N, CA, C and O atoms as a GROMACS GRO file, in nm:
protein
  592
    1MET      N    1   0.854   1.251   2.233
    1MET     CA    2   0.914   1.318   2.119
    1MET      C    3   0.832   1.287   1.993
    1MET      O    4   0.806   1.170   1.963
    2SER      N    5   0.794   1.389   1.923
    2SER     CA    6   0.714   1.372   1.801
    2SER      C    7   0.804   1.334   1.684
    2SER      O    8   0.920   1.375   1.675
    3ASN      N    9   0.747   1.256   1.595
    3ASN     CA   10   0.821   1.217   1.474
    3ASN      C   11   0.765   1.287   1.351
    3ASN      O   12   0.774   1.235   1.240
    4LYS      N   13   0.707   1.406   1.369
    4LYS     CA   14   0.650   1.482   1.258
    4LYS      C   15   0.755   1.517   1.152
    4LYS      O   16   0.721   1.542   1.037
    5HIS      N   17   0.882   1.517   1.192
    5HIS     CA   18   0.989   1.546   1.096
    5HIS      C   19   0.993   1.443   0.982
    5HIS      O   20   1.056   1.467   0.880
    6LEU      N   21   0.927   1.329   1.001
    6LEU     CA   22   0.925   1.225   0.898
    6LEU      C   23   0.832   1.259   0.782
    6LEU      O   24   0.847   1.205   0.672
    7ILE      N   25   0.736   1.350   0.804
    7ILE     CA   26   0.638   1.383   0.700
    7ILE      C   27   0.711   1.434   0.576
    7ILE      O   28   0.797   1.522   0.584
    8GLY      N   29   0.676   1.377   0.461
    8GLY     CA   30   0.738   1.415   0.334
    8GLY      C   31   0.854   1.327   0.293
    8GLY      O   32   0.900   1.333   0.179
    9LEU      N   33   0.904   1.244   0.385
    9LEU     CA   34   1.013   1.153   0.353
    9LEU      C   35   0.969   1.056   0.244
    9LEU      O   36   0.858   1.002   0.250
   10LYS      N   37   1.055   1.034   0.143
   10LYS     CA   38   1.019   0.949   0.029
   10LYS      C   39   1.124   0.841   0.007
   10LYS      O   40   1.241   0.858   0.039
   11SER      N   41   1.078   0.730  -0.048
   11SER     CA   42   1.168   0.621  -0.088
   11SER      C   43   1.221   0.649  -0.228
   11SER      O   44   1.178   0.744  -0.295
   12GLU      N   45   1.312   0.566  -0.270
   12GLU     CA   46   1.350   0.566  -0.410
   12GLU      C   47   1.230   0.517  -0.490
   12GLU      O   48   1.146   0.442  -0.439
   13VAL      N   49   1.222   0.558  -0.615
   13VAL     CA   50   1.116   0.509  -0.704
   13VAL      C   51   1.149   0.365  -0.742
   13VAL      O   52   1.265   0.331  -0.765
   14PHE      N   53   1.045   0.280  -0.748
   14PHE     CA   54   1.065   0.145  -0.799
   14PHE      C   55   0.955   0.113  -0.899
   14PHE      O   56   0.849   0.175  -0.900
   15HIS      N   57   0.982   0.014  -0.984
   15HIS     CA   58   0.891  -0.020  -1.093
   15HIS      C   59   0.836  -0.161  -1.073
   15HIS      O   60   0.902  -0.249  -1.018
   16TYR      N   61   0.712  -0.178  -1.119
   16TYR     CA   62   0.646  -0.307  -1.102
   16TYR      C   63   0.560  -0.335  -1.225
   16TYR      O   64   0.477  -0.253  -1.262
   17LYS      N   65   0.582  -0.451  -1.287
   17LYS     CA   66   0.497  -0.493  -1.398
   17LYS      C   67   0.397  -0.596  -1.346
   17LYS      O   68   0.435  -0.697  -1.286
   18VAL      N   69   0.269  -0.570  -1.368
   18VAL     CA   70   0.162  -0.658  -1.321
   18VAL      C   71   0.153  -0.777  -1.415
   18VAL      O   72   0.124  -0.762  -1.534
   19GLU      N   73   0.178  -0.895  -1.362
   19GLU     CA   74   0.170  -1.018  -1.442
   19GLU      C   75   0.041  -1.091  -1.408
   19GLU      O   76   0.003  -1.104  -1.292
   20LEU      N   77  -0.027  -1.139  -1.512
   20LEU     CA   78  -0.154  -1.208  -1.495
   20LEU      C   79  -0.143  -1.323  -1.396
   20LEU      O   80  -0.228  -1.336  -1.307
   21GLU      N   81  -0.040  -1.405  -1.410
   21GLU     CA   82  -0.026  -1.522  -1.322
   21GLU      C   83  -0.011  -1.478  -1.176
   21GLU      O   84  -0.071  -1.539  -1.087
   22HIS      N   85   0.067  -1.376  -1.151
   22HIS     CA   86   0.086  -1.327  -1.014
   22HIS      C   87  -0.045  -1.272  -0.958
   22HIS      O   88  -0.080  -1.299  -0.843
   23LEU      N   89  -0.116  -1.196  -1.039
   23LEU     CA   90  -0.245  -1.140  -1.000
   23LEU      C   91  -0.342  -1.253  -0.962
   23LEU      O   92  -0.411  -1.245  -0.860
   24GLN      N   93  -0.346  -1.357  -1.045
   24GLN     CA   94  -0.436  -1.469  -1.020
   24GLN      C   95  -0.392  -1.551  -0.899
   24GLN      O   96  -0.476  -1.597  -0.822
   25ASN      N   97  -0.262  -1.570  -0.881
   25ASN     CA   98  -0.214  -1.641  -0.763
   25ASN      C   99  -0.247  -1.564  -0.635
   25ASN      O  100  -0.279  -1.624  -0.533
   26PHE      N  101  -0.240  -1.431  -0.642
   26PHE     CA  102  -0.278  -1.349  -0.527
   26PHE      C  103  -0.426  -1.370  -0.495
   26PHE      O  104  -0.462  -1.389  -0.378
   27ALA      N  105  -0.511  -1.366  -0.597
   27ALA     CA  106  -0.655  -1.386  -0.576
   27ALA      C  107  -0.682  -1.523  -0.513
   27ALA      O  108  -0.763  -1.535  -0.422
   28LYS      N  109  -0.613  -1.626  -0.562
   28LYS     CA  110  -0.629  -1.760  -0.504
   28LYS      C  111  -0.585  -1.762  -0.358
   28LYS      O  112  -0.650  -1.822  -0.273
   29ALA      N  113  -0.472  -1.696  -0.330
   29ALA     CA  114  -0.417  -1.696  -0.194
   29ALA      C  115  -0.512  -1.632  -0.093
   29ALA      O  116  -0.516  -1.671   0.023
   30ILE      N  117  -0.588  -1.532  -0.137
   30ILE     CA  118  -0.682  -1.467  -0.045
   30ILE      C  119  -0.821  -1.530  -0.053
   30ILE      O  120  -0.915  -1.482   0.012
   31GLY      N  121  -0.834  -1.637  -0.132
   31GLY     CA  122  -0.960  -1.710  -0.141
   31GLY      C  123  -1.068  -1.638  -0.219
   31GLY      O  124  -1.187  -1.657  -0.194
   32ASP      N  125  -1.028  -1.555  -0.315
   32ASP     CA  126  -1.124  -1.478  -0.394
   32ASP      C  127  -1.130  -1.535  -0.536
   32ASP      O  128  -1.036  -1.519  -0.614
   33ASP      N  129  -1.241  -1.602  -0.569
   33ASP     CA  130  -1.254  -1.665  -0.700
   33ASP      C  131  -1.342  -1.583  -0.796
   33ASP      O  132  -1.404  -1.639  -0.886
   34ASN      N  133  -1.346  -1.453  -0.776
   34ASN     CA  134  -1.424  -1.364  -0.862
   34ASN      C  135  -1.381  -1.384  -1.008
   34ASN      O  136  -1.261  -1.376  -1.037
   35PRO      N  137  -1.475  -1.408  -1.099
   35PRO     CA  138  -1.438  -1.429  -1.239
   35PRO      C  139  -1.373  -1.306  -1.304
   35PRO      O  140  -1.312  -1.319  -1.411
   36LEU      N  141  -1.383  -1.189  -1.244
   36LEU     CA  142  -1.314  -1.072  -1.298
   36LEU      C  143  -1.163  -1.089  -1.297
   36LEU      O  144  -1.091  -1.019  -1.369
   37TYR      N  145  -1.114  -1.182  -1.216
   37TYR     CA  146  -0.970  -1.206  -1.205
   37TYR      C  147  -0.923  -1.325  -1.287
   37TYR      O  148  -0.803  -1.342  -1.310
   38PHE      N  149  -1.017  -1.410  -1.332
   38PHE     CA  150  -0.979  -1.537  -1.394
   38PHE      C  151  -1.039  -1.561  -1.532
   38PHE      O  152  -0.976  -1.625  -1.617
   39ASP      N  153  -1.158  -1.513  -1.557
   39ASP     CA  154  -1.234  -1.547  -1.678
   39ASP      C  155  -1.231  -1.429  -1.775
   39ASP      O  156  -1.303  -1.331  -1.758
   40GLU      N  157  -1.147  -1.441  -1.877
   40GLU     CA  158  -1.129  -1.332  -1.974
   40GLU      C  159  -1.261  -1.292  -2.041
   40GLU      O  160  -1.290  -1.174  -2.055
   41GLU      N  161  -1.340  -1.391  -2.080
   41GLU     CA  162  -1.466  -1.362  -2.148
   41GLU      C  163  -1.563  -1.289  -2.054
   41GLU      O  164  -1.624  -1.189  -2.092
   42PHE      N  165  -1.576  -1.338  -1.932
   42PHE     CA  166  -1.662  -1.273  -1.833
   42PHE      C  167  -1.615  -1.130  -1.809
   42PHE      O  168  -1.695  -1.036  -1.810
   43ALA      N  169  -1.485  -1.114  -1.786
   43ALA     CA  170  -1.429  -0.982  -1.756
   43ALA      C  171  -1.444  -0.886  -1.873
   43ALA      O  172  -1.470  -0.767  -1.854
   44LYS      N  173  -1.428  -0.938  -1.995
   44LYS     CA  174  -1.440  -0.854  -2.114
   44LYS      C  175  -1.580  -0.795  -2.126
   44LYS      O  176  -1.597  -0.683  -2.173
   45ASN      N  177  -1.681  -0.871  -2.083
   45ASN     CA  178  -1.820  -0.826  -2.091
   45ASN      C  179  -1.864  -0.747  -1.968
   45ASN      O  180  -1.981  -0.710  -1.957
   46SER      N  181  -1.773  -0.721  -1.876
   46SER     CA  182  -1.805  -0.643  -1.756
   46SER      C  183  -1.780  -0.494  -1.783
   46SER      O  184  -1.732  -0.457  -1.890
   47ILE      N  185  -1.813  -0.411  -1.686
   47ILE     CA  186  -1.787  -0.268  -1.701
   47ILE      C  187  -1.638  -0.237  -1.709
   47ILE      O  188  -1.599  -0.128  -1.752
   48HIS      N  189  -1.554  -0.332  -1.670
   48HIS     CA  190  -1.409  -0.312  -1.672
   48HIS      C  191  -1.347  -0.344  -1.807
   48HIS      O  192  -1.236  -0.299  -1.837
   49GLY      N  193  -1.416  -0.421  -1.890
   49GLY     CA  194  -1.367  -0.451  -2.024
   49GLY      C  195  -1.250  -0.547  -2.029
   49GLY      O  196  -1.186  -0.560  -2.134
   50GLY      N  197  -1.219  -0.614  -1.920
   50GLY     CA  198  -1.109  -0.710  -1.917
   50GLY      C  199  -1.075  -0.746  -1.774
   50GLY      O  200  -1.131  -0.693  -1.678
   51ILE      N  201  -0.980  -0.838  -1.762
   51ILE     CA  202  -0.937  -0.885  -1.630
   51ILE      C  203  -0.876  -0.770  -1.550
   51ILE      O  204  -0.802  -0.688  -1.604
   52ILE      N  205  -0.909  -0.767  -1.422
   52ILE     CA  206  -0.854  -0.666  -1.331
   52ILE      C  207  -0.795  -0.736  -1.208
   52ILE      O  208  -0.817  -0.855  -1.186
   53ALA      N  209  -0.721  -0.660  -1.130
   53ALA     CA  210  -0.663  -0.712  -1.006
   53ALA      C  211  -0.762  -0.698  -0.891
   53ALA      O  212  -0.845  -0.608  -0.892
   54PRO      N  213  -0.754  -0.787  -0.791
   54PRO     CA  214  -0.835  -0.770  -0.670
   54PRO      C  215  -0.802  -0.636  -0.604
   54PRO      O  216  -0.690  -0.587  -0.616
   55PRO      N  217  -0.897  -0.576  -0.534
   55PRO     CA  218  -0.874  -0.444  -0.474
   55PRO      C  219  -0.759  -0.439  -0.374
   55PRO      O  220  -0.700  -0.332  -0.354
   56THR      N  221  -0.726  -0.550  -0.310
   56THR     CA  222  -0.617  -0.550  -0.212
   56THR      C  223  -0.482  -0.587  -0.275
   56THR      O  224  -0.383  -0.599  -0.203
   57TYR      N  225  -0.477  -0.605  -0.405
   57TYR     CA  226  -0.354  -0.645  -0.475
   57TYR      C  227  -0.236  -0.550  -0.449
   57TYR      O  228  -0.122  -0.598  -0.444
   58PRO      N  229  -0.256  -0.419  -0.433
   58PRO     CA  230  -0.139  -0.332  -0.410
   58PRO      C  231  -0.053  -0.372  -0.291
   58PRO      O  232   0.065  -0.335  -0.286
   59ILE      N  233  -0.107  -0.446  -0.196
   59ILE     CA  234  -0.027  -0.489  -0.083
   59ILE      C  235   0.087  -0.580  -0.130
   59ILE      O  236   0.196  -0.579  -0.073
   60ALA      N  237   0.061  -0.658  -0.235
   60ALA     CA  238   0.164  -0.746  -0.292
   60ALA      C  239   0.269  -0.665  -0.367
   60ALA      O  240   0.386  -0.702  -0.368
   61ILE      N  241   0.228  -0.556  -0.427
   61ILE     CA  242   0.322  -0.470  -0.500
   61ILE      C  243   0.414  -0.400  -0.401
   61ILE      O  244   0.536  -0.397  -0.420
   62GLY      N  245   0.356  -0.343  -0.296
   62GLY     CA  246   0.436  -0.271  -0.197
   62GLY      C  247   0.539  -0.358  -0.129
   62GLY      O  248   0.643  -0.310  -0.085
   63ALA      N  249   0.510  -0.487  -0.120
   63ALA     CA  250   0.602  -0.580  -0.054
   63ALA      C  251   0.723  -0.614  -0.140
   63ALA      O  252   0.821  -0.670  -0.091
   64THR      N  253   0.719  -0.579  -0.270
   64THR     CA  254   0.826  -0.619  -0.361
   64THR      C  255   0.935  -0.515  -0.379
   64THR      O  256   1.041  -0.546  -0.432
   65GLY      N  257   0.912  -0.394  -0.336
   65GLY     CA  258   1.012  -0.291  -0.361
   65GLY      C  259   1.007  -0.184  -0.256
   65GLY      O  260   0.935  -0.196  -0.157
   66GLY      N  261   1.082  -0.081  -0.277
   66GLY     CA  262   1.081   0.038  -0.194
   66GLY      C  263   1.078   0.017  -0.044
   66GLY      O  264   1.007  -0.069   0.007
   67SER      N  265   1.156   0.097   0.024
   67SER     CA  266   1.152   0.099   0.170
   67SER      C  267   1.203   0.236   0.216
   67SER      O  268   1.275   0.305   0.144
   68ILE      N  269   1.163   0.272   0.334
   68ILE     CA  270   1.209   0.397   0.395
   68ILE      C  271   1.264   0.364   0.532
   68ILE      O  272   1.198   0.297   0.612
   69ASP      N  273   1.385   0.411   0.559
   69ASP     CA  274   1.441   0.394   0.693
   69ASP      C  275   1.390   0.509   0.779
   69ASP      O  276   1.432   0.623   0.764
   70LEU      N  277   1.299   0.477   0.870
   70LEU     CA  278   1.240   0.579   0.956
   70LEU      C  279   1.330   0.612   1.075
   70LEU      O  280   1.310   0.713   1.142
   71GLY      N  281   1.429   0.527   1.100
   71GLY     CA  282   1.517   0.550   1.213
   71GLY      C  283   1.448   0.527   1.347
   71GLY      O  284   1.489   0.582   1.449
   72LEU      N  285   1.343   0.445   1.346
   72LEU     CA  286   1.267   0.417   1.468
   72LEU      C  287   1.286   0.273   1.510
   72LEU      O  288   1.325   0.188   1.430
   73ASP      N  289   1.260   0.245   1.636
   73ASP     CA  290   1.271   0.111   1.691
   73ASP      C  291   1.157   0.024   1.636
   73ASP      O  292   1.041   0.042   1.675
   74GLN      N  293   1.189  -0.068   1.547
   74GLN     CA  294   1.086  -0.150   1.482
   74GLN      C  295   1.012  -0.240   1.581
   74GLN      O  296   0.900  -0.284   1.553
   75ARG      N  297   1.071  -0.267   1.695
   75ARG     CA  298   1.003  -0.349   1.796
   75ARG      C  299   0.884  -0.275   1.856
   75ARG      O  300   0.801  -0.336   1.923
   76ARG      N  301   0.877  -0.147   1.833
   76ARG     CA  302   0.768  -0.066   1.887
   76ARG      C  303   0.664  -0.032   1.780
   76ARG      O  304   0.576   0.051   1.802
   77MET      N  305   0.676  -0.096   1.663
   77MET     CA  306   0.584  -0.070   1.552
   77MET      C  307   0.484  -0.183   1.535
   77MET      O  308   0.515  -0.300   1.559
   78LEU      N  309   0.365  -0.145   1.493
   78LEU     CA  310   0.259  -0.241   1.467
   78LEU      C  311   0.181  -0.194   1.345
   78LEU      O  312   0.149  -0.076   1.333
   79HIS      N  313   0.151  -0.288   1.255
   79HIS     CA  314   0.067  -0.254   1.140
   79HIS      C  315  -0.075  -0.234   1.192
   79HIS      O  316  -0.137  -0.329   1.240
   80GLY      N  317  -0.126  -0.112   1.183
   80GLY     CA  318  -0.256  -0.080   1.241
   80GLY      C  319  -0.372  -0.091   1.145
   80GLY      O  320  -0.481  -0.133   1.184
   81GLU      N  321  -0.350  -0.053   1.020
   81GLU     CA  322  -0.462  -0.048   0.926
   81GLU      C  323  -0.407  -0.038   0.784
   81GLU      O  324  -0.295   0.009   0.763
   82GLN      N  325  -0.487  -0.083   0.689
   82GLN     CA  326  -0.449  -0.074   0.547
   82GLN      C  327  -0.571  -0.024   0.471
   82GLN      O  328  -0.683  -0.070   0.494
   83SER      N  329  -0.550   0.069   0.379
   83SER     CA  330  -0.659   0.115   0.294
   83SER      C  331  -0.605   0.142   0.154
   83SER      O  332  -0.485   0.157   0.134
   84PHE      N  333  -0.696   0.146   0.058
   84PHE     CA  334  -0.660   0.166  -0.082
   84PHE      C  335  -0.750   0.272  -0.141
   84PHE      O  336  -0.872   0.265  -0.129
   85MET      N  337  -0.690   0.372  -0.205
   85MET     CA  338  -0.765   0.480  -0.268
   85MET      C  339  -0.739   0.474  -0.419
   85MET      O  340  -0.632   0.509  -0.466
   86TYR      N  341  -0.839   0.427  -0.491
   86TYR     CA  342  -0.825   0.402  -0.634
   86TYR      C  343  -0.870   0.518  -0.720
   86TYR      O  344  -0.971   0.583  -0.692
   87GLU      N  345  -0.793   0.544  -0.825
   87GLU     CA  346  -0.833   0.633  -0.934
   87GLU      C  347  -0.868   0.550  -1.057
   87GLU      O  348  -0.954   0.588  -1.136
   88LYS      N  349  -0.799   0.436  -1.073
   88LYS     CA  350  -0.819   0.344  -1.185
   88LYS      C  351  -0.801   0.202  -1.133
   88LYS      O  352  -0.742   0.181  -1.027
   89VAL      N  353  -0.852   0.104  -1.207
   89VAL     CA  354  -0.826  -0.035  -1.170
   89VAL      C  355  -0.687  -0.075  -1.217
   89VAL      O  356  -0.630  -0.014  -1.308
   90ILE      N  357  -0.633  -0.178  -1.155
   90ILE     CA  358  -0.505  -0.236  -1.196
   90ILE      C  359  -0.535  -0.352  -1.289
   90ILE      O  360  -0.622  -0.434  -1.262
   91ARG      N  361  -0.460  -0.357  -1.399
   91ARG     CA  362  -0.482  -0.459  -1.501
   91ARG      C  363  -0.352  -0.537  -1.528
   91ARG      O  364  -0.243  -0.487  -1.503
   92PRO      N  365  -0.366  -0.659  -1.580
   92PRO     CA  366  -0.247  -0.733  -1.621
   92PRO      C  367  -0.168  -0.650  -1.724
   92PRO      O  368  -0.226  -0.582  -1.808
   93ASN      N  369  -0.038  -0.658  -1.715
   93ASN     CA  370   0.057  -0.589  -1.802
   93ASN      C  371   0.072  -0.440  -1.773
   93ASN      O  372   0.148  -0.372  -1.841
   94ASP      N  373   0.002  -0.388  -1.673
   94ASP     CA  374   0.027  -0.250  -1.631
   94ASP      C  375   0.171  -0.240  -1.583
   94ASP      O  376   0.221  -0.329  -1.514
   95GLU      N  377   0.236  -0.133  -1.620
   95GLU     CA  378   0.370  -0.104  -1.571
   95GLU      C  379   0.358   0.014  -1.477
   95GLU      O  380   0.333   0.127  -1.519
   96LEU      N  381   0.376  -0.014  -1.349
   96LEU     CA  382   0.353   0.086  -1.246
   96LEU      C  383   0.485   0.142  -1.192
   96LEU      O  384   0.581   0.068  -1.169
   97THR      N  385   0.486   0.272  -1.174
   97THR     CA  386   0.597   0.340  -1.108
   97THR      C  387   0.550   0.371  -0.968
   97THR      O  388   0.446   0.434  -0.949
   98CYS      N  389   0.626   0.328  -0.869
   98CYS     CA  390   0.581   0.334  -0.730
   98CYS      C  391   0.681   0.410  -0.644
   98CYS      O  392   0.802   0.409  -0.668
   99GLN      N  393   0.627   0.475  -0.542
   99GLN     CA  394   0.712   0.544  -0.446
   99GLN      C  395   0.640   0.550  -0.312
   99GLN      O  396   0.520   0.578  -0.305
  100LEU      N  397   0.714   0.524  -0.205
  100LEU     CA  398   0.661   0.535  -0.069
  100LEU      C  399   0.681   0.677  -0.019
  100LEU      O  400   0.786   0.738  -0.043
  101VAL      N  401   0.580   0.730   0.050
  101VAL     CA  402   0.585   0.866   0.103
  101VAL      C  403   0.522   0.866   0.243
  101VAL      O  404   0.414   0.809   0.262
  102ILE      N  405   0.587   0.929   0.338
  102ILE     CA  406   0.524   0.949   0.469
  102ILE      C  407   0.432   1.070   0.454
  102ILE      O  408   0.479   1.182   0.436
  103SER      N  409   0.300   1.046   0.462
  103SER     CA  410   0.205   1.154   0.437
  103SER      C  411   0.159   1.225   0.565
  103SER      O  412   0.113   1.339   0.559
  104ASP      N  413   0.170   1.158   0.679
  104ASP     CA  414   0.127   1.223   0.803
  104ASP      C  415   0.181   1.147   0.924
  104ASP      O  416   0.210   1.028   0.916
  105VAL      N  417   0.194   1.218   1.033
  105VAL     CA  418   0.227   1.160   1.164
  105VAL      C  419   0.140   1.235   1.265
  105VAL      O  420   0.141   1.358   1.271
  106TYR      N  421   0.064   1.159   1.344
  106TYR     CA  422  -0.020   1.223   1.446
  106TYR      C  423  -0.020   1.138   1.572
  106TYR      O  424   0.017   1.020   1.569
  107GLU      N  425  -0.062   1.198   1.682
  107GLU     CA  426  -0.059   1.131   1.812
  107GLU      C  427  -0.199   1.111   1.867
  107GLU      O  428  -0.292   1.186   1.836
  108LYS      N  429  -0.212   1.006   1.948
  108LYS     CA  430  -0.334   0.981   2.024
  108LYS      C  431  -0.292   0.924   2.159
  108LYS      O  432  -0.188   0.860   2.171
  109ALA      N  433  -0.375   0.949   2.259
  109ALA     CA  434  -0.349   0.892   2.391
  109ALA      C  435  -0.410   0.753   2.397
  109ALA      O  436  -0.525   0.733   2.356
  110GLY      N  437  -0.334   0.657   2.447
  110GLY     CA  438  -0.382   0.521   2.467
  110GLY      C  439  -0.385   0.488   2.615
  110GLY      O  440  -0.345   0.570   2.699
  111LYS      N  441  -0.431   0.369   2.647
  111LYS     CA  442  -0.437   0.326   2.788
  111LYS      C  443  -0.300   0.328   2.854
  111LYS      O  444  -0.287   0.358   2.972
  112ASN      N  445  -0.198   0.295   2.776
  112ASN     CA  446  -0.062   0.286   2.831
  112ASN      C  447   0.025   0.403   2.790
  112ASN      O  448   0.148   0.392   2.791
  113GLY      N  449  -0.036   0.514   2.756
  113GLY     CA  450   0.042   0.632   2.720
  113GLY      C  451   0.021   0.674   2.576
  113GLY      O  452  -0.067   0.624   2.506
  114LYS      N  453   0.104   0.766   2.533
  114LYS     CA  454   0.096   0.824   2.400
  114LYS      C  455   0.133   0.722   2.292
  114LYS      O  456   0.225   0.642   2.308
  115MET      N  457   0.059   0.728   2.182
  115MET     CA  458   0.092   0.647   2.064
  115MET      C  459   0.101   0.742   1.945
  115MET      O  460   0.030   0.842   1.939
  116GLU      N  461   0.188   0.709   1.852
  116GLU     CA  462   0.196   0.785   1.728
  116GLU      C  463   0.145   0.698   1.614
  116GLU      O  464   0.160   0.575   1.616
  117PHE      N  465   0.087   0.762   1.518
  117PHE     CA  466   0.038   0.694   1.398
  117PHE      C  467   0.112   0.754   1.279
  117PHE      O  468   0.109   0.875   1.257
  118ILE      N  469   0.178   0.668   1.204
  118ILE     CA  470   0.257   0.711   1.090
  118ILE      C  471   0.188   0.659   0.965
  118ILE      O  472   0.173   0.538   0.947
  119LEU      N  473   0.146   0.751   0.877
  119LEU     CA  474   0.079   0.712   0.753
  119LEU      C  475   0.183   0.700   0.643
  119LEU      O  476   0.248   0.797   0.606
  120LEU      N  477   0.196   0.578   0.591
  120LEU     CA  478   0.290   0.547   0.485
  120LEU      C  479   0.211   0.516   0.358
  120LEU      O  480   0.143   0.414   0.350
  121ASP      N  481   0.221   0.605   0.260
  121ASP     CA  482   0.149   0.588   0.134
  121ASP      C  483   0.242   0.533   0.028
  121ASP      O  484   0.354   0.581   0.010
  122THR      N  485   0.195   0.430  -0.043
  122THR     CA  486   0.265   0.383  -0.162
  122THR      C  487   0.185   0.432  -0.281
  122THR      O  488   0.075   0.383  -0.308
  123GLU      N  489   0.240   0.531  -0.352
  123GLU     CA  490   0.174   0.588  -0.468
  123GLU      C  491   0.213   0.506  -0.590
  123GLU      O  492   0.332   0.481  -0.614
  124MET      N  493   0.114   0.465  -0.668
  124MET     CA  494   0.138   0.383  -0.787
  124MET      C  495   0.080   0.454  -0.908
  124MET      O  496  -0.039   0.486  -0.913
  125ARG      N  497   0.167   0.479  -1.007
  125ARG     CA  498   0.128   0.552  -1.127
  125ARG      C  499   0.148   0.465  -1.250
  125ARG      O  500   0.235   0.378  -1.254
  126ASP      N  501   0.064   0.489  -1.352
  126ASP     CA  502   0.076   0.412  -1.475
  126ASP      C  503   0.186   0.470  -1.564
  126ASP      O  504   0.253   0.566  -1.527
  127SER      N  505   0.203   0.411  -1.683
  127SER     CA  506   0.312   0.451  -1.771
  127SER      C  507   0.298   0.595  -1.822
  127SER      O  508   0.395   0.653  -1.869
  128SER      N  509   0.177   0.653  -1.814
  128SER     CA  510   0.159   0.792  -1.855
  128SER      C  511   0.174   0.888  -1.736
  128SER      O  512   0.157   1.009  -1.751
  129GLY      N  513   0.205   0.833  -1.618
  129GLY     CA  514   0.226   0.915  -1.500
  129GLY      C  515   0.100   0.945  -1.420
  129GLY      O  516   0.104   1.017  -1.320
  130GLU      N  517  -0.014   0.890  -1.464
  130GLU     CA  518  -0.140   0.913  -1.393
  130GLU      C  519  -0.149   0.823  -1.270
  130GLU      O  520  -0.109   0.707  -1.272
  131LEU      N  521  -0.202   0.880  -1.162
  131LEU     CA  522  -0.219   0.804  -1.039
  131LEU      C  523  -0.320   0.692  -1.059
  131LEU      O  524  -0.430   0.716  -1.109
  132VAL      N  525  -0.282   0.570  -1.021
  132VAL     CA  526  -0.372   0.455  -1.028
  132VAL      C  527  -0.431   0.429  -0.889
  132VAL      O  528  -0.552   0.419  -0.874
  133VAL      N  529  -0.344   0.420  -0.790
  133VAL     CA  530  -0.391   0.388  -0.654
  133VAL      C  531  -0.288   0.436  -0.552
  133VAL      O  532  -0.168   0.443  -0.580
  134ILE      N  533  -0.337   0.467  -0.434
  134ILE     CA  534  -0.251   0.489  -0.318
  134ILE      C  535  -0.285   0.380  -0.218
  134ILE      O  536  -0.400   0.365  -0.176
  135SER      N  537  -0.184   0.304  -0.181
  135SER     CA  538  -0.198   0.202  -0.078
  135SER      C  539  -0.146   0.264   0.052
  135SER      O  540  -0.028   0.294   0.064
  136ARG      N  541  -0.237   0.284   0.149
  136ARG     CA  542  -0.200   0.353   0.273
  136ARG      C  543  -0.188   0.253   0.388
  136ARG      O  544  -0.282   0.180   0.420
  137THR      N  545  -0.071   0.253   0.450
  137THR     CA  546  -0.045   0.173   0.569
  137THR      C  547  -0.041   0.267   0.688
  137THR      O  548   0.030   0.368   0.687
  138ASN      N  549  -0.117   0.234   0.791
  138ASN     CA  550  -0.116   0.312   0.914
  138ASN      C  551  -0.035   0.233   1.015
  138ASN      O  552  -0.076   0.127   1.061
  139ILE      N  553   0.081   0.286   1.049
  139ILE     CA  554   0.172   0.220   1.143
  139ILE      C  555   0.150   0.280   1.282
  139ILE      O  556   0.156   0.402   1.299
  140VAL      N  557   0.126   0.195   1.380
  140VAL     CA  558   0.113   0.240   1.519
  140VAL      C  559   0.253   0.230   1.581
  140VAL      O  560   0.317   0.126   1.575
  141TYR      N  561   0.298   0.340   1.639
  141TYR     CA  562   0.431   0.344   1.701
  141TYR      C  563   0.418   0.387   1.847
  141TYR      O  564   0.360   0.491   1.878
  142ARG      N  565   0.473   0.305   1.934
  142ARG     CA  566   0.472   0.336   2.077
  142ARG      C  567   0.611   0.379   2.120
  142ARG      O  568   0.699   0.296   2.138
  143PRO      N  569   0.632   0.509   2.135
  143PRO     CA  570   0.763   0.557   2.178
  143PRO      C  571   0.795   0.508   2.320
  143PRO      O  572   0.704   0.474   2.396
  144LYS      N  573   0.922   0.506   2.353
  144LYS     CA  574   0.962   0.470   2.490
  144LYS      C  575   0.905   0.573   2.586
  144LYS      O  576   0.895   0.691   2.555
  145LYS      N  577   0.869   0.524   2.704
  145LYS     CA  578   0.819   0.616   2.807
  145LYS      C  579   0.933   0.707   2.851
  145LYS      O  580   1.046   0.663   2.870
  146GLN      N  581   0.900   0.834   2.867
  146GLN     CA  582   0.999   0.932   2.911
  146GLN      C  583   1.017   0.921   3.062
  146GLN      O  584   0.920   0.905   3.136
  147ALA      N  585   1.140   0.931   3.108
  147ALA     CA  586   1.168   0.930   3.252
  147ALA      C  587   1.113   1.058   3.313
  147ALA      O  588   1.122   1.166   3.254
  148VAL      N  589   1.057   1.045   3.432
  148VAL     CA  590   0.996   1.162   3.498
  148VAL      C  591   1.095   1.226   3.592
  148VAL      O  592   1.063   1.325   3.657
   0.00000   0.00000   0.00000
């Protein structure tokens, strides 16, 4: 059974304020000591003109809010891949409006049968409504085998 009916499903909108300390703690947690995240003077003299968030920071934002009930057996789900599509960098004090959207569902054959891939996008927009980044999670879903 295909789950294509999930395409277009959206979460409630949630808001997130980027705090410098949280951004820096995230960078420390992933072992990234890039001065663009810690050194104001260094960052100010970079092409970014100030401190920015690490490129994988949206994963921390998505974990703080929003959810979608897919109505699927979570025991059959696996986080398959994560990607980030940036329009702008994330900066301290950014106020982001976020929403989860199911952007696609497609199937592939695996060794043990059919698998579905569910693309879950977290769209993050700045205070003027402009898109900052889309954090895309690719969920692998193994439906129950159909009786023959």
